[in-house]
PQR file of N, CA, C, O and H, with PARSE charges and radii, in Angstrom:
ATOM      1  N   MET A   1     -12.031 -11.912   3.093 -0.4000 1.5000
ATOM      2  CA  MET A   1     -13.050 -10.963   2.714 -0.0000 2.0000
ATOM      3  C   MET A   1     -13.545 -11.308   1.327  0.5500 1.7000
ATOM      4  O   MET A   1     -12.816 -11.897   0.528 -0.5500 1.4000
ATOM      5  N   LYS A   2     -14.779 -10.944   1.038 -0.4000 1.5000
ATOM      6  CA  LYS A   2     -15.357 -11.210  -0.280 -0.0000 2.0000
ATOM      7  C   LYS A   2     -15.153  -9.984  -1.165  0.5500 1.7000
ATOM      8  O   LYS A   2     -15.524  -8.868  -0.802 -0.5500 1.4000
ATOM      9  H   LYS A   2     -15.371 -10.466   1.687  0.4000 1.0000
ATOM     10  N   LEU A   3     -14.558 -10.216  -2.330 -0.4000 1.5000
ATOM     11  CA  LEU A   3     -14.360  -9.175  -3.333 -0.0000 2.0000
ATOM     12  C   LEU A   3     -14.963  -9.651  -4.654  0.5500 1.7000
ATOM     13  O   LEU A   3     -15.027 -10.851  -4.919 -0.5500 1.4000
ATOM     14  H   LEU A   3     -14.257 -11.123  -2.625  0.4000 1.0000
ATOM     15  N   VAL A   4     -15.396  -8.714  -5.465 -0.4000 1.5000
ATOM     16  CA  VAL A   4     -15.847  -9.040  -6.816 -0.0000 2.0000
ATOM     17  C   VAL A   4     -14.781  -8.499  -7.762  0.5500 1.7000
ATOM     18  O   VAL A   4     -14.598  -7.288  -7.887 -0.5500 1.4000
ATOM     19  H   VAL A   4     -15.344  -7.739  -5.249  0.4000 1.0000
ATOM     20  N   ILE A   5     -14.077  -9.422  -8.430 -0.4000 1.5000
ATOM     21  CA  ILE A   5     -12.970  -9.050  -9.312 -0.0000 2.0000
ATOM     22  C   ILE A   5     -13.334  -9.455 -10.728  0.5500 1.7000
ATOM     23  O   ILE A   5     -13.548 -10.632 -11.016 -0.5500 1.4000
ATOM     24  H   ILE A   5     -14.226 -10.405  -8.329  0.4000 1.0000
ATOM     25  N   ASN A   6     -13.400  -8.464 -11.608 -0.4000 1.5000
ATOM     26  CA  ASN A   6     -13.778  -8.685 -13.006 -0.0000 2.0000
ATOM     27  C   ASN A   6     -15.063  -9.517 -13.103  0.5500 1.7000
ATOM     28  O   ASN A   6     -15.181 -10.415 -13.936 -0.5500 1.4000
ATOM     29  H   ASN A   6     -13.225  -7.507 -11.374  0.4000 1.0000
ATOM     30  N   GLY A   7     -16.022  -9.191 -12.225 -0.4000 1.5000
ATOM     31  CA  GLY A   7     -17.331  -9.830 -12.271 -0.0000 2.0000
ATOM     32  C   GLY A   7     -17.445 -11.155 -11.546  0.5500 1.7000
ATOM     33  O   GLY A   7     -18.524 -11.746 -11.511 -0.5500 1.4000
ATOM     34  H   GLY A   7     -15.926  -8.461 -11.548  0.4000 1.0000
ATOM     35  N   GLN A   8     -16.343 -11.640 -10.960 -0.4000 1.5000
ATOM     36  CA  GLN A   8     -16.370 -12.928 -10.260 -0.0000 2.0000
ATOM     37  C   GLN A   8     -16.111 -12.728  -8.772  0.5500 1.7000
ATOM     38  O   GLN A   8     -15.163 -12.044  -8.385 -0.5500 1.4000
ATOM     39  H   GLN A   8     -15.466 -11.160 -10.988  0.4000 1.0000
ATOM     40  N   GLU A   9     -16.969 -13.337  -7.933 -0.4000 1.5000
ATOM     41  CA  GLU A   9     -16.772 -13.261  -6.488 -0.0000 2.0000
ATOM     42  C   GLU A   9     -15.590 -14.125  -6.082  0.5500 1.7000
ATOM     43  O   GLU A   9     -15.438 -15.257  -6.543 -0.5500 1.4000
ATOM     44  H   GLU A   9     -17.739 -13.893  -8.247  0.4000 1.0000
ATOM     45  N   LYS A  10     -14.755 -13.569  -5.209 -0.4000 1.5000
ATOM     46  CA  LYS A  10     -13.598 -14.303  -4.699 -0.0000 2.0000
ATOM     47  C   LYS A  10     -13.464 -14.031  -3.216  0.5500 1.7000
ATOM     48  O   LYS A  10     -13.733 -12.922  -2.754 -0.5500 1.4000
ATOM     49  H   LYS A  10     -14.878 -12.650  -4.835  0.4000 1.0000
ATOM     50  N   GLU A  11     -13.051 -15.036  -2.472 -0.4000 1.5000
ATOM     51  CA  GLU A  11     -12.729 -14.898  -1.053 -0.0000 2.0000
ATOM     52  C   GLU A  11     -11.214 -14.788  -0.941  0.5500 1.7000
ATOM     53  O   GLU A  11     -10.493 -15.735  -1.252 -0.5500 1.4000
ATOM     54  H   GLU A  11     -12.832 -15.937  -2.847  0.4000 1.0000
ATOM     55  N   LEU A  12     -10.735 -13.630  -0.497 -0.4000 1.5000
ATOM     56  CA  LEU A  12      -9.295 -13.393  -0.408 -0.0000 2.0000
ATOM     57  C   LEU A  12      -8.960 -12.690   0.892  0.5500 1.7000
ATOM     58  O   LEU A  12      -9.778 -11.952   1.440 -0.5500 1.4000
ATOM     59  H   LEU A  12     -11.322 -12.860  -0.244  0.4000 1.0000
ATOM     60  N   GLU A  13      -7.763 -12.921   1.377 -0.4000 1.5000
ATOM     61  CA  GLU A  13      -7.264 -12.211   2.547 -0.0000 2.0000
ATOM     62  C   GLU A  13      -6.219 -11.197   2.082  0.5500 1.7000
ATOM     63  O   GLU A  13      -5.113 -11.567   1.687 -0.5500 1.4000
ATOM     64  H   GLU A  13      -7.098 -13.520   0.931  0.4000 1.0000
ATOM     65  N   CYS A  14      -6.579  -9.932   2.133 -0.4000 1.5000
ATOM     66  CA  CYS A  14      -5.653  -8.872   1.748 -0.0000 2.0000
ATOM     67  C   CYS A  14      -6.142  -7.580   2.386  0.5500 1.7000
ATOM     68  O   CYS A  14      -7.331  -7.426   2.666 -0.5500 1.4000
ATOM     69  H   CYS A  14      -7.477  -9.631   2.453  0.4000 1.0000
ATOM     70  N   GLY A  15      -5.231  -6.667   2.608 -0.4000 1.5000
ATOM     71  CA  GLY A  15      -5.596  -5.404   3.227 -0.0000 2.0000
ATOM     72  C   GLY A  15      -5.686  -4.259   2.239  0.5500 1.7000
ATOM     73  O   GLY A  15      -6.548  -3.387   2.350 -0.5500 1.4000
ATOM     74  H   GLY A  15      -4.265  -6.792   2.380  0.4000 1.0000
ATOM     75  N   ASN A  16      -4.775  -4.273   1.260 -0.4000 1.5000
ATOM     76  CA  ASN A  16      -4.755  -3.182   0.290 -0.0000 2.0000
ATOM     77  C   ASN A  16      -4.573  -3.739  -1.118  0.5500 1.7000
ATOM     78  O   ASN A  16      -4.436  -4.948  -1.306 -0.5500 1.4000
ATOM     79  H   ASN A  16      -4.074  -4.981   1.170  0.4000 1.0000
ATOM     80  N   ILE A  17      -4.574  -2.855  -2.092 -0.4000 1.5000
ATOM     81  CA  ILE A  17      -4.487  -3.292  -3.489 -0.0000 2.0000
ATOM     82  C   ILE A  17      -3.152  -3.971  -3.777  0.5500 1.7000
ATOM     83  O   ILE A  17      -3.115  -4.962  -4.507 -0.5500 1.4000
ATOM     84  H   ILE A  17      -4.685  -1.873  -1.939  0.4000 1.0000
ATOM     85  N   SER A  18      -2.066  -3.465  -3.225 -0.4000 1.5000
ATOM     86  CA  SER A  18      -0.759  -4.101  -3.462 -0.0000 2.0000
ATOM     87  C   SER A  18      -0.743  -5.539  -2.962  0.5500 1.7000
ATOM     88  O   SER A  18      -0.206  -6.420  -3.634 -0.5500 1.4000
ATOM     89  H   SER A  18      -2.095  -2.661  -2.632  0.4000 1.0000
ATOM     90  N   GLU A  19      -1.324  -5.787  -1.791 -0.4000 1.5000
ATOM     91  CA  GLU A  19      -1.387  -7.142  -1.263 -0.0000 2.0000
ATOM     92  C   GLU A  19      -2.269  -8.033  -2.144  0.5500 1.7000
ATOM     93  O   GLU A  19      -1.956  -9.203  -2.364 -0.5500 1.4000
ATOM     94  H   GLU A  19      -1.760  -5.071  -1.245  0.4000 1.0000
ATOM     95  N   LEU A  20      -3.360  -7.475  -2.640 -0.4000 1.5000
ATOM     96  CA  LEU A  20      -4.239  -8.226  -3.542 -0.0000 2.0000
ATOM     97  C   LEU A  20      -3.482  -8.645  -4.791  0.5500 1.7000
ATOM     98  O   LEU A  20      -3.538  -9.809  -5.190 -0.5500 1.4000
ATOM     99  H   LEU A  20      -3.614  -6.524  -2.462  0.4000 1.0000
ATOM    100  N   LEU A  21      -2.776  -7.710  -5.409 -0.4000 1.5000
ATOM    101  CA  LEU A  21      -2.039  -8.009  -6.635 -0.0000 2.0000
ATOM    102  C   LEU A  21      -0.959  -9.052  -6.387  0.5500 1.7000
ATOM    103  O   LEU A  21      -0.742  -9.936  -7.215 -0.5500 1.4000
ATOM    104  H   LEU A  21      -2.730  -6.765  -5.085  0.4000 1.0000
ATOM    105  N   SER A  22      -0.289  -8.950  -5.260 -0.4000 1.5000
ATOM    106  CA  SER A  22       0.735  -9.931  -4.915 -0.0000 2.0000
ATOM    107  C   SER A  22       0.109 -11.315  -4.777  0.5500 1.7000
ATOM    108  O   SER A  22       0.663 -12.299  -5.269 -0.5500 1.4000
ATOM    109  H   SER A  22      -0.465  -8.232  -4.587  0.4000 1.0000
ATOM    110  N   GLY A  23      -1.039 -11.397  -4.114 -0.4000 1.5000
ATOM    111  CA  GLY A  23      -1.731 -12.669  -3.943 -0.0000 2.0000
ATOM    112  C   GLY A  23      -2.221 -13.265  -5.253  0.5500 1.7000
ATOM    113  O   GLY A  23      -2.352 -14.482  -5.382 -0.5500 1.4000
ATOM    114  H   GLY A  23      -1.489 -10.598  -3.714  0.4000 1.0000
ATOM    115  N   LEU A  24      -2.492 -12.388  -6.235 -0.4000 1.5000
ATOM    116  CA  LEU A  24      -2.945 -12.845  -7.548 -0.0000 2.0000
ATOM    117  C   LEU A  24      -1.783 -13.025  -8.533  0.5500 1.7000
ATOM    118  O   LEU A  24      -1.999 -13.320  -9.709 -0.5500 1.4000
ATOM    119  H   LEU A  24      -2.385 -11.400  -6.130  0.4000 1.0000
ATOM    120  N   ASN A  25      -0.549 -12.844  -8.044 -0.4000 1.5000
ATOM    121  CA  ASN A  25       0.665 -12.930  -8.875 -0.0000 2.0000
ATOM    122  C   ASN A  25       0.627 -11.966 -10.053  0.5500 1.7000
ATOM    123  O   ASN A  25       0.992 -12.317 -11.174 -0.5500 1.4000
ATOM    124  H   ASN A  25      -0.373 -12.605  -7.089  0.4000 1.0000
ATOM    125  N   LEU A  26       0.174 -10.738  -9.776 -0.4000 1.5000
ATOM    126  CA  LEU A  26       0.147  -9.699 -10.810 -0.0000 2.0000
ATOM    127  C   LEU A  26       1.139  -8.596 -10.449  0.5500 1.7000
ATOM    128  O   LEU A  26       1.253  -8.206  -9.287 -0.5500 1.4000
ATOM    129  H   LEU A  26      -0.123 -10.452  -8.865  0.4000 1.0000
ATOM    130  N   ASN A  27       1.845  -8.104 -11.444 -0.4000 1.5000
ATOM    131  CA  ASN A  27       2.797  -7.017 -11.264 -0.0000 2.0000
ATOM    132  C   ASN A  27       2.047  -5.693 -11.267  0.5500 1.7000
ATOM    133  O   ASN A  27       1.324  -5.394 -12.218 -0.5500 1.4000
ATOM    134  H   ASN A  27       1.752  -8.421 -12.388  0.4000 1.0000
ATOM    135  N   LYS A  28       2.212  -4.894 -10.211 -0.4000 1.5000
ATOM    136  CA  LYS A  28       1.471  -3.637 -10.126 -0.0000 2.0000
ATOM    137  C   LYS A  28       1.862  -2.634 -11.206  0.5500 1.7000
ATOM    138  O   LYS A  28       1.144  -1.662 -11.438 -0.5500 1.4000
ATOM    139  H   LYS A  28       2.800  -5.137  -9.439  0.4000 1.0000
ATOM    140  N   ASN A  29       2.985  -2.861 -11.863 -0.4000 1.5000
ATOM    141  CA  ASN A  29       3.406  -1.957 -12.940 -0.0000 2.0000
ATOM    142  C   ASN A  29       2.775  -2.293 -14.288  0.5500 1.7000
ATOM    143  O   ASN A  29       2.943  -1.552 -15.257 -0.5500 1.4000
ATOM    144  H   ASN A  29       3.569  -3.651 -11.675  0.4000 1.0000
ATOM    145  N   THR A  30       2.048  -3.412 -14.351 -0.4000 1.5000
ATOM    146  CA  THR A  30       1.471  -3.816 -15.641 -0.0000 2.0000
ATOM    147  C   THR A  30      -0.044  -3.968 -15.594  0.5500 1.7000
ATOM    148  O   THR A  30      -0.635  -4.637 -16.442 -0.5500 1.4000
ATOM    149  H   THR A  30       1.911  -4.014 -13.564  0.4000 1.0000
ATOM    150  N   VAL A  31      -0.679  -3.336 -14.587 -0.4000 1.5000
ATOM    151  CA  VAL A  31      -2.134  -3.410 -14.486 -0.0000 2.0000
ATOM    152  C   VAL A  31      -2.731  -2.025 -14.276  0.5500 1.7000
ATOM    153  O   VAL A  31      -2.064  -1.102 -13.809 -0.5500 1.4000
ATOM    154  H   VAL A  31      -0.199  -2.793 -13.898  0.4000 1.0000
ATOM    155  N   ALA A  32      -3.991  -1.909 -14.629 -0.4000 1.5000
ATOM    156  CA  ALA A  32      -4.803  -0.748 -14.294 -0.0000 2.0000
ATOM    157  C   ALA A  32      -5.931  -1.263 -13.408  0.5500 1.7000
ATOM    158  O   ALA A  32      -6.476  -2.339 -13.651 -0.5500 1.4000
ATOM    159  H   ALA A  32      -4.533  -2.659 -15.009  0.4000 1.0000
ATOM    160  N   ILE A  33      -6.278  -0.489 -12.379 -0.4000 1.5000
ATOM    161  CA  ILE A  33      -7.274  -0.922 -11.400 -0.0000 2.0000
ATOM    162  C   ILE A  33      -8.398   0.102 -11.301  0.5500 1.7000
ATOM    163  O   ILE A  33      -8.174   1.308 -11.208 -0.5500 1.4000
ATOM    164  H   ILE A  33      -5.835   0.386 -12.182  0.4000 1.0000
ATOM    165  N   GLU A  34      -9.617  -0.432 -11.327 -0.4000 1.5000
ATOM    166  CA  GLU A  34     -10.802   0.368 -11.034 -0.0000 2.0000
ATOM    167  C   GLU A  34     -11.425  -0.232  -9.777  0.5500 1.7000
ATOM    168  O   GLU A  34     -11.706  -1.429  -9.726 -0.5500 1.4000
ATOM    169  H   GLU A  34      -9.799  -1.412 -11.403  0.4000 1.0000
ATOM    170  N   LEU A  35     -11.637   0.600  -8.773 -0.4000 1.5000
ATOM    171  CA  LEU A  35     -12.224   0.161  -7.506 -0.0000 2.0000
ATOM    172  C   LEU A  35     -13.539   0.890  -7.311  0.5500 1.7000
ATOM    173  O   LEU A  35     -13.569   2.113  -7.173 -0.5500 1.4000
ATOM    174  H   LEU A  35     -11.409   1.572  -8.814  0.4000 1.0000
ATOM    175  N   ASN A  36     -14.619   0.139  -7.300 -0.4000 1.5000
ATOM    176  CA  ASN A  36     -15.954   0.726  -7.135 -0.0000 2.0000
ATOM    177  C   ASN A  36     -16.189   1.882  -8.106  0.5500 1.7000
ATOM    178  O   ASN A  36     -16.685   2.947  -7.736 -0.5500 1.4000
ATOM    179  H   ASN A  36     -14.595  -0.855  -7.412  0.4000 1.0000
ATOM    180  N   LYS A  37     -15.813   1.630  -9.367 -0.4000 1.5000
ATOM    181  CA  LYS A  37     -16.011   2.561 -10.496 -0.0000 2.0000
ATOM    182  C   LYS A  37     -15.120   3.799 -10.460  0.5500 1.7000
ATOM    183  O   LYS A  37     -15.402   4.787 -11.137 -0.5500 1.4000
ATOM    184  H   LYS A  37     -15.411   0.765  -9.667  0.4000 1.0000
ATOM    185  N   ASN A  38     -14.043   3.747  -9.670 -0.4000 1.5000
ATOM    186  CA  ASN A  38     -13.069   4.833  -9.623 -0.0000 2.0000
ATOM    187  C   ASN A  38     -11.688   4.287  -9.928  0.5500 1.7000
ATOM    188  O   ASN A  38     -11.267   3.284  -9.352 -0.5500 1.4000
ATOM    189  H   ASN A  38     -13.814   2.943  -9.120  0.4000 1.0000
ATOM    190  N   ILE A  39     -10.980   4.953 -10.839 -0.4000 1.5000
ATOM    191  CA  ILE A  39      -9.611   4.551 -11.168 -0.0000 2.0000
ATOM    192  C   ILE A  39      -8.712   4.814  -9.964  0.5500 1.7000
ATOM    193  O   ILE A  39      -8.792   5.871  -9.338 -0.5500 1.4000
ATOM    194  H   ILE A  39     -11.322   5.768 -11.307  0.4000 1.0000
ATOM    195  N   VAL A  40      -7.859   3.846  -9.647 -0.4000 1.5000
ATOM    196  CA  VAL A  40      -6.887   4.005  -8.568 -0.0000 2.0000
ATOM    197  C   VAL A  40      -5.513   4.144  -9.212  0.5500 1.7000
ATOM    198  O   VAL A  40      -5.074   3.259  -9.946 -0.5500 1.4000
ATOM    199  H   VAL A  40      -7.794   2.987 -10.156  0.4000 1.0000
ATOM    200  N   HIS A  41      -4.842   5.248  -8.939 -0.4000 1.5000
ATOM    201  CA  HIS A  41      -3.510   5.471  -9.498 -0.0000 2.0000
ATOM    202  C   HIS A  41      -2.493   4.561  -8.820  0.5500 1.7000
ATOM    203  O   HIS A  41      -2.584   4.289  -7.623 -0.5500 1.4000
ATOM    204  H   HIS A  41      -5.199   5.967  -8.343  0.4000 1.0000
ATOM    205  N   ARG A  42      -1.542   4.105  -9.587 -0.4000 1.5000
ATOM    206  CA  ARG A  42      -0.542   3.134  -9.136 -0.0000 2.0000
ATOM    207  C   ARG A  42       0.147   3.561  -7.834  0.5500 1.7000
ATOM    208  O   ARG A  42       0.439   2.718  -6.986 -0.5500 1.4000
ATOM    209  H   ARG A  42      -1.467   4.326 -10.559  0.4000 1.0000
ATOM    210  N   GLN A  43       0.408   4.867  -7.672 -0.4000 1.5000
ATOM    211  CA  GLN A  43       1.089   5.348  -6.463 -0.0000 2.0000
ATOM    212  C   GLN A  43       0.237   5.143  -5.210  0.5500 1.7000
ATOM    213  O   GLN A  43       0.763   5.195  -4.098 -0.5500 1.4000
ATOM    214  H   GLN A  43       0.170   5.551  -8.361  0.4000 1.0000
ATOM    215  N   LYS A  44      -1.059   4.913  -5.368 -0.4000 1.5000
ATOM    216  CA  LYS A  44      -1.952   4.765  -4.221 -0.0000 2.0000
ATOM    217  C   LYS A  44      -2.295   3.309  -3.906  0.5500 1.7000
ATOM    218  O   LYS A  44      -3.090   3.055  -3.002 -0.5500 1.4000
ATOM    219  H   LYS A  44      -1.486   4.870  -6.271  0.4000 1.0000
ATOM    220  N   PHE A  45      -1.718   2.353  -4.625 -0.4000 1.5000
ATOM    221  CA  PHE A  45      -2.018   0.943  -4.394 -0.0000 2.0000
ATOM    222  C   PHE A  45      -1.712   0.521  -2.955  0.5500 1.7000
ATOM    223  O   PHE A  45      -2.490  -0.218  -2.351 -0.5500 1.4000
ATOM    224  H   PHE A  45      -1.071   2.560  -5.359  0.4000 1.0000
ATOM    225  N   ASP A  46      -0.581   0.986  -2.398 -0.4000 1.5000
ATOM    226  CA  ASP A  46      -0.190   0.597  -1.037 -0.0000 2.0000
ATOM    227  C   ASP A  46      -1.137   1.157   0.019  0.5500 1.7000
ATOM    228  O   ASP A  46      -1.345   0.529   1.057 -0.5500 1.4000
ATOM    229  H   ASP A  46       0.051   1.586  -2.888  0.4000 1.0000
ATOM    230  N   ASN A  47      -1.711   2.331  -0.235 -0.4000 1.5000
ATOM    231  CA  ASN A  47      -2.522   3.017   0.765 -0.0000 2.0000
ATOM    232  C   ASN A  47      -4.022   2.846   0.569  0.5500 1.7000
ATOM    233  O   ASN A  47      -4.802   3.335   1.386 -0.5500 1.4000
ATOM    234  H   ASN A  47      -1.542   2.841  -1.079  0.4000 1.0000
ATOM    235  N   THR A  48      -4.445   2.164  -0.490 -0.4000 1.5000
ATOM    236  CA  THR A  48      -5.871   1.990  -0.740 -0.0000 2.0000
ATOM    237  C   THR A  48      -6.341   0.692  -0.102  0.5500 1.7000
ATOM    238  O   THR A  48      -6.075  -0.403  -0.598 -0.5500 1.4000
ATOM    239  H   THR A  48      -3.811   1.767  -1.154  0.4000 1.0000
ATOM    240  N   GLN A  49      -7.049   0.846   1.017 -0.4000 1.5000
ATOM    241  CA  GLN A  49      -7.554  -0.300   1.765 -0.0000 2.0000
ATOM    242  C   GLN A  49      -8.791  -0.885   1.089  0.5500 1.7000
ATOM    243  O   GLN A  49      -9.630  -0.154   0.564 -0.5500 1.4000
ATOM    244  H   GLN A  49      -7.265   1.735   1.420  0.4000 1.0000
ATOM    245  N   LEU A  50      -8.888  -2.192   1.111 -0.4000 1.5000
ATOM    246  CA  LEU A  50     -10.042  -2.888   0.537 -0.0000 2.0000
ATOM    247  C   LEU A  50     -11.009  -3.272   1.638  0.5500 1.7000
ATOM    248  O   LEU A  50     -10.610  -3.535   2.772 -0.5500 1.4000
ATOM    249  H   LEU A  50      -8.206  -2.786   1.538  0.4000 1.0000
ATOM    250  N   LYS A  51     -12.302  -3.302   1.286 -0.4000 1.5000
ATOM    251  CA  LYS A  51     -13.351  -3.668   2.226 -0.0000 2.0000
ATOM    252  C   LYS A  51     -14.183  -4.797   1.639  0.5500 1.7000
ATOM    253  O   LYS A  51     -14.196  -5.008   0.427 -0.5500 1.4000
ATOM    254  H   LYS A  51     -12.627  -3.089   0.365  0.4000 1.0000
ATOM    255  N   ASP A  52     -14.864  -5.506   2.497 -0.4000 1.5000
ATOM    256  CA  ASP A  52     -15.751  -6.575   2.078 -0.0000 2.0000
ATOM    257  C   ASP A  52     -16.744  -6.057   1.038  0.5500 1.7000
ATOM    258  O   ASP A  52     -17.316  -4.979   1.201 -0.5500 1.4000
ATOM    259  H   ASP A  52     -14.854  -5.334   3.482  0.4000 1.0000
ATOM    260  N   ASN A  53     -16.943  -6.816  -0.011 -0.4000 1.5000
ATOM    261  CA  ASN A  53     -17.868  -6.508  -1.113 -0.0000 2.0000
ATOM    262  C   ASN A  53     -17.398  -5.421  -2.070  0.5500 1.7000
ATOM    263  O   ASN A  53     -18.187  -4.953  -2.891 -0.5500 1.4000
ATOM    264  H   ASN A  53     -16.479  -7.691  -0.144  0.4000 1.0000
ATOM    265  N   ASP A  54     -16.120  -5.001  -1.991 -0.4000 1.5000
ATOM    266  CA  ASP A  54     -15.595  -4.062  -2.986 -0.0000 2.0000
ATOM    267  C   ASP A  54     -15.639  -4.718  -4.359  0.5500 1.7000
ATOM    268  O   ASP A  54     -15.502  -5.934  -4.495 -0.5500 1.4000
ATOM    269  H   ASP A  54     -15.478  -5.382  -1.325  0.4000 1.0000
ATOM    270  N   LYS A  55     -15.834  -3.881  -5.371 -0.4000 1.5000
ATOM    271  CA  LYS A  55     -15.855  -4.353  -6.761 -0.0000 2.0000
ATOM    272  C   LYS A  55     -14.647  -3.768  -7.486  0.5500 1.7000
ATOM    273  O   LYS A  55     -14.453  -2.554  -7.534 -0.5500 1.4000
ATOM    274  H   LYS A  55     -15.946  -2.894  -5.260  0.4000 1.0000
ATOM    275  N   LEU A  56     -13.838  -4.670  -8.050 -0.4000 1.5000
ATOM    276  CA  LEU A  56     -12.632  -4.252  -8.760 -0.0000 2.0000
ATOM    277  C   LEU A  56     -12.654  -4.752 -10.190  0.5500 1.7000
ATOM    278  O   LEU A  56     -13.136  -5.847 -10.479 -0.5500 1.4000
ATOM    279  H   LEU A  56     -13.995  -5.656  -8.011  0.4000 1.0000
ATOM    280  N   GLU A  57     -12.129  -3.937 -11.064 -0.4000 1.5000
ATOM    281  CA  GLU A  57     -11.830  -4.352 -12.434 -0.0000 2.0000
ATOM    282  C   GLU A  57     -10.323  -4.240 -12.570  0.5500 1.7000
ATOM    283  O   GLU A  57      -9.740  -3.189 -12.306 -0.5500 1.4000
ATOM    284  H   GLU A  57     -11.738  -3.047 -10.829  0.4000 1.0000
ATOM    285  N   ILE A  58      -9.702  -5.327 -12.981 -0.4000 1.5000
ATOM    286  CA  ILE A  58      -8.251  -5.349 -13.152 -0.0000 2.0000
ATOM    287  C   ILE A  58      -7.970  -5.645 -14.609  0.5500 1.7000
ATOM    288  O   ILE A  58      -8.417  -6.654 -15.153 -0.5500 1.4000
ATOM    289  H   ILE A  58     -10.175  -6.181 -13.196  0.4000 1.0000
ATOM    290  N   VAL A  59      -7.218  -4.744 -15.235 -0.4000 1.5000
ATOM    291  CA  VAL A  59      -6.876  -4.889 -16.651 -0.0000 2.0000
ATOM    292  C   VAL A  59      -5.358  -4.982 -16.750  0.5500 1.7000
ATOM    293  O   VAL A  59      -4.642  -4.110 -16.257 -0.5500 1.4000
ATOM    294  H   VAL A  59      -6.855  -3.924 -14.792  0.4000 1.0000
ATOM    295  N   LYS A  60      -4.871  -6.050 -17.394 -0.4000 1.5000
ATOM    296  CA  LYS A  60      -3.433  -6.197 -17.643 -0.0000 2.0000
ATOM    297  C   LYS A  60      -3.047  -5.439 -18.895  0.5500 1.7000
ATOM    298  O   LYS A  60      -3.715  -5.538 -19.924 -0.5500 1.4000
ATOM    299  H   LYS A  60      -5.454  -6.758 -17.794  0.4000 1.0000
ATOM    300  N   VAL A  61      -1.974  -4.689 -18.806 -0.4000 1.5000
ATOM    301  CA  VAL A  61      -1.436  -3.977 -19.950 -0.0000 2.0000
ATOM    302  C   VAL A  61      -0.546  -4.945 -20.732  0.5500 1.7000
ATOM    303  O   VAL A  61       0.348  -5.576 -20.168 -0.5500 1.4000
ATOM    304  H   VAL A  61      -1.431  -4.608 -17.970  0.4000 1.0000
ATOM    305  N   VAL A  62      -0.802  -5.053 -22.040 -0.4000 1.5000
ATOM    306  CA  VAL A  62      -0.034  -5.953 -22.885 -0.0000 2.0000
ATOM    307  C   VAL A  62       0.611  -5.144 -23.991  0.5500 1.7000
ATOM    308  O   VAL A  62      -0.053  -4.386 -24.698 -0.5500 1.4000
ATOM    309  H   VAL A  62      -1.528  -4.540 -22.498  0.4000 1.0000
ATOM    310  N   GLY A  63       1.919  -5.317 -24.129 -0.4000 1.5000
ATOM    311  CA  GLY A  63       2.632  -4.618 -25.205 -0.0000 2.0000
ATOM    312  C   GLY A  63       2.687  -5.482 -26.444  0.5500 1.7000
ATOM    313  O   GLY A  63       2.544  -6.703 -26.376 -0.5500 1.4000
ATOM    314  H   GLY A  63       2.459  -5.932 -23.555  0.4000 1.0000
ATOM    315  N   GLY A  64       2.888  -4.862 -27.532 -0.4000 1.5000
ATOM    316  CA  GLY A  64       2.991  -5.628 -28.778 -0.0000 2.0000
ATOM    317  C   GLY A  64       3.260  -4.694 -29.939  0.5500 1.7000
ATOM    318  O   GLY A  64       3.377  -3.479 -29.776 -0.5500 1.4000
ATOM    319  H   GLY A  64       3.004  -3.870 -27.588  0.4000 1.0000
ATOM    320  N   GLY A  65       3.353  -5.271 -31.078 -0.4000 1.5000
ATOM    321  CA  GLY A  65       3.644  -4.404 -32.202 -0.0000 2.0000
ATOM    322  C   GLY A  65       3.288  -5.030 -33.513  0.5500 1.7000
ATOM    323  O   GLY A  65       3.477  -4.414 -34.563 -0.5500 1.4000
ATOM    324  H   GLY A  65       3.258  -6.258 -31.211  0.4000 1.0000
TER
END
């Protein structure tokens, strides 16, 4: 399916956000996700199905001091 992730089109095979993150080697505990301009809470990653042409913004949380 075609997804737009952080402004870049990508062809990926995934059903939900958790599968997408796994395919991108991202830890779901260290990212924030916006799907079609709506924030998706971490508890809903497994149940949020993706569709062709969805637009996602993925932000990695970085700690520091």
